[in-house]
N, C-alpha and C positions, 0 to 999 in steps of 0.2 A: 504494500500500500504506500502511495506517495505521501510525503509530508505536505501539510498545508502551508503554502508559501504565499505571502502577500507581496505583490510586485510594487515597485515605486509608484507607478501610475495609480494603483489601487490605494496606496497610502495617501497620495495627494487627493484623490477623489474623496476618501473618508475625511480628510482634513477639511476639504471644501464643504462637505456636508455638515460637519461639526460647526464650522464658522458660520454657515448659513443659518443653522438652527440657533446658534448663539445670538446672531444679529436679529433674528425674528423674535427671540425671547426678550432681548433687550428692548426692542421696539415696542413690545407689548407691555412690559413690566417696568422698564426703566423710568427714572425721573426725567422729564423733559428738560432740556437745557444744553448748554455748550458741551458738557462732558459726554453726554450721550451722542450728540451729533458728531463730535470729534472721533469718538469710538467707532461709530458706524462708518464714517469717512475712511478711517484707517483700515477697517475690515474690507471695505470696497477696494481700496488700493492694494492691500495684501492679496486678496482673492484674485484680483485682476492680474497681478504679477504672477501668481501661481499658474493661472490659466495660460497666460502668454508664454511662460517658460516651459511648462510641462505638457500642455495639450496642443498648443499651437506650434511647439518645438521651435521657438524663436531664439533660444540660447545660441544656436549655431547659424542663425540667419544673418543677413547683412546688418551691421551695427546701426545703420541709418533707419532701417525698418523697425528694428527692435526698439530703438530710442523713441521713434514716433508712437509706437504702441504703448510704451511706458509713459510717455507724455500724455497720451489719451486717458490712461487710467488716473493720472494725477489730476487732469482737468475735470474728470467726472467727480473725483473726491472733493475738489475745490468747489464745484457747482453745488454739491450737497451742503457744504459749509455756507456758501452764499445764499442758498435757498433758506437756510435756517435764519440767517441774519436779515434777509430782505423778504421773508415769507409773506408778511402783510402787504408789502408793496406789490409783489407778484400776484397775490390773490386779487387785489383791487384792479390791477392792470388786466388780468385775464378775465375778470368779471365784466369789465367794460367791453372787451372784445366779443364776449359771448352775447351780451345784451343788445 
């Protein structure tokens, strides 16, 4: 009988699942505020980096493409932070667009 071996891809997948569950739990039970928003933004950036490096296999890709993808993940995390800071302004602006 073969031994049960977890591959690196499976470890990363399990880590992504755990981080996703942790983020969902924090979003539902955490205190609203900058600490929670910063934690969620960091989770987004970290998970994005894992996906880029391990599932998109960009570690061996062109440095330019890899840096662009890393920058995209940072931009998404910054947008989360900005939406926390300017959420009321965004809500009013989008309400006017819909009305």
